[in-house]
C-alpha positions as CSV (number, residue, x, y, z in Angstrom):
1,X,0.8,-29.8,-17.1
2,X,-1.2,-29.5,-13.9
3,X,-4.8,-28.3,-14.1
4,X,-5.3,-25.5,-11.6
5,X,-8.7,-24.2,-10.5
6,X,-9.5,-20.5,-10.8
7,X,-9.0,-20.3,-7.0
8,X,-5.6,-21.9,-7.1
9,X,-4.5,-19.9,-10.2
10,X,-5.5,-16.5,-8.8
11,X,-5.2,-17.1,-5.1
12,X,-4.0,-14.4,-2.8
13,X,-4.4,-16.4,0.3
14,X,-1.5,-15.8,2.7
15,X,0.0,-13.1,0.5
16,X,1.2,-9.8,1.9
17,X,-0.3,-6.8,0.0
18,X,0.7,-3.2,0.4
19,X,-1.7,-0.5,-0.9
20,X,-0.7,3.1,-0.8
21,X,-3.7,5.4,-0.7
22,X,-5.6,2.5,0.9
23,X,-7.8,4.4,3.3
24,X,-10.6,5.4,0.9
25,X,-11.9,5.1,-2.7
26,X,-10.4,2.5,-5.0
27,X,-7.6,1.8,-2.5
28,X,-10.0,0.8,0.2
29,X,-12.0,-1.3,-2.2
30,X,-8.9,-3.2,-3.3
31,X,-7.9,-3.7,0.4
32,X,-11.4,-5.2,1.1
33,X,-11.1,-7.6,-1.9
34,X,-7.7,-8.8,-0.8
35,X,-8.8,-9.3,2.8
36,X,-11.9,-11.2,1.6
37,X,-9.6,-13.6,-0.3
38,X,-7.2,-14.3,2.5
39,X,-4.4,-11.8,2.0
40,X,-2.8,-9.8,4.8
41,X,-3.0,-6.1,3.9
42,X,-1.0,-3.0,4.8
43,X,-2.6,0.4,3.9
44,X,-1.0,3.8,3.9
45,X,-2.5,7.3,3.7
46,X,-1.3,10.8,4.5
47,X,-4.1,11.2,7.1
48,X,-3.3,9.0,10.1
49,X,-6.7,9.1,11.7
50,X,-8.4,8.1,8.4
51,X,-5.9,5.4,7.8
52,X,-6.2,3.9,11.3
53,X,-10.0,4.0,11.0
54,X,-10.1,2.4,7.6
55,X,-7.7,-0.4,8.7
56,X,-9.9,-1.1,11.7
57,X,-13.1,-1.0,9.7
58,X,-11.7,-3.3,7.0
59,X,-10.3,-5.9,9.5
60,X,-13.6,-5.8,11.4
61,X,-15.7,-6.2,8.3
62,X,-13.6,-8.8,6.3
63,X,-11.4,-10.4,8.9
64,X,-7.7,-11.0,8.6
65,X,-4.9,-8.5,9.2
66,X,-5.1,-5.0,8.0
67,X,-2.3,-2.8,9.3
68,X,-2.4,1.0,9.1
69,X,1.0,2.8,8.3
70,X,0.2,6.4,7.7
71,X,2.8,8.3,5.6
72,X,3.3,11.1,3.2
73,X,4.8,9.2,0.2
74,X,5.5,12.4,-1.9
75,X,9.1,12.7,-0.5
76,X,12.0,10.5,0.5
77,X,11.6,11.3,4.2
78,X,8.1,10.0,4.3
79,X,8.9,7.0,2.0
80,X,11.9,6.0,4.1
81,X,10.0,6.2,7.3
82,X,7.2,4.1,5.8
83,X,9.6,1.5,4.5
84,X,11.3,1.2,7.9
85,X,8.0,0.8,9.7
86,X,6.8,-1.7,7.1
87,X,9.9,-3.7,7.6
88,X,9.1,-4.0,11.3
89,X,5.6,-5.4,10.4
90,X,6.3,-7.8,7.5
91,X,9.2,-9.9,6.1
92,X,8.0,-9.9,2.5
93,X,5.7,-8.1,0.1
94,X,3.9,-10.2,-2.5
95,X,2.0,-7.3,-4.1
96,X,2.7,-3.6,-4.0
97,X,-0.1,-1.3,-5.3
98,X,1.0,2.2,-5.8
99,X,-2.4,3.8,-5.6
100,X,-1.8,7.1,-3.7
101,X,-2.4,10.1,-5.8
102,X,-3.1,13.8,-5.8
103,X,-4.7,16.3,-8.1
104,X,-4.8,20.1,-8.2
105,X,-7.2,22.3,-10.0
106,X,-6.8,26.0,-10.9
107,X,-7.1,28.2,-14.0
108,X,-3.9,28.2,-16.0
109,X,-3.2,31.8,-15.2
110,X,-3.2,31.0,-11.4
111,X,-1.9,27.5,-11.4
112,X,0.8,27.4,-8.6
113,X,4.2,25.7,-8.7
114,X,3.3,24.2,-5.3
115,X,0.3,22.5,-6.9
116,X,2.4,21.2,-9.8
117,X,5.1,19.9,-7.5
118,X,2.6,18.2,-5.1
119,X,1.0,16.3,-7.9
120,X,4.2,15.2,-9.6
121,X,5.8,14.3,-6.3
122,X,2.9,12.2,-5.2
123,X,1.9,10.6,-8.6
124,X,5.4,10.0,-10.1
125,X,8.2,10.3,-7.6
126,X,6.4,8.5,-4.9
127,X,5.6,5.3,-6.8
128,X,9.2,5.1,-8.1
129,X,10.9,5.5,-4.8
130,X,8.4,3.3,-2.9
131,X,9.0,0.6,-5.4
132,X,12.8,1.1,-5.3
133,X,12.9,1.1,-1.5
134,X,10.7,-2.0,-1.3
135,X,12.7,-4.1,-3.7
136,X,14.3,-6.2,-0.9
137,X,10.8,-7.1,0.5
138,X,9.5,-7.8,-3.0
139,X,12.4,-10.0,-3.8
140,X,11.9,-11.9,-0.5
141,X,8.4,-12.8,-1.6
142,X,9.3,-13.7,-5.2
143,X,9.9,-17.1,-6.7
144,X,10.4,-18.1,-10.3
145,X,7.0,-19.7,-10.3
146,X,5.3,-16.9,-8.3
147,X,6.9,-13.5,-8.8
148,X,6.1,-10.5,-6.6
149,X,3.9,-7.9,-8.4
150,X,3.9,-4.1,-8.6
151,X,0.7,-2.5,-9.8
152,X,0.7,1.2,-10.5
153,X,-2.7,2.9,-10.7
154,X,-2.8,5.2,-13.7
155,X,-5.6,7.2,-15.2
156,X,-7.4,7.8,-18.5
157,X,-6.3,11.4,-18.0
158,X,-2.8,10.2,-18.7
159,X,-4.0,9.2,-22.2
160,X,-6.2,12.1,-23.1
161,X,-6.7,15.7,-22.1
162,X,-8.7,16.0,-18.8
163,X,-12.1,17.7,-18.6
164,X,-11.0,19.9,-15.6
165,X,-8.2,22.5,-15.2
166,X,-5.9,20.0,-13.5
167,X,-2.8,20.8,-15.6
168,X,-0.3,18.6,-13.7
169,X,-2.6,15.6,-13.2
170,X,-2.7,14.3,-16.8
171,X,1.0,14.7,-17.3
172,X,1.7,13.0,-14.0
173,X,-0.4,10.0,-14.9
174,X,1.2,9.8,-18.4
175,X,4.6,9.8,-16.7
176,X,3.4,7.0,-14.4
177,X,2.3,5.0,-17.4
178,X,5.8,5.5,-19.0
179,X,7.5,4.7,-15.7
180,X,5.5,1.5,-15.4
181,X,6.6,0.4,-18.9
182,X,10.2,1.3,-18.0
183,X,10.2,-0.7,-14.8
């Protein structure tokens, strides 16, 4: 058995990482960490200007390649456009992080179907179809010794009732947890 150092065992150097919802919050923090450790990163966000600014800021701060591919990943049209544009940028995806998410708050008596659908489409449908559509790029990166990885970002609210009146958020994250186990 070969003794590997921590750096060798957990290295992301020269890996291609795709992070949905990568322009702010935890997505941006993950992008920064991957860039600091030698990965090439592609981030996506619904807001093109914010996505472009975050990618430029991350590349300037941490070096390496950080590509902005803005997209609405709550529906197949946006997902397919994203996947097509991603395929023009990269030949493989070593790590896919499905981090994009949405929430909606309203009293139960006023909670709209549009809010329910937006959350479910972004938090459940999006990760499934992004993963499905990226299978060829994930398979291109994978070897028996070093498989590609898919990381779905869930929430404690998928395990317990939330504090706020976000009636679709907890069920969407519980569904994402179940989807992750299914996949």
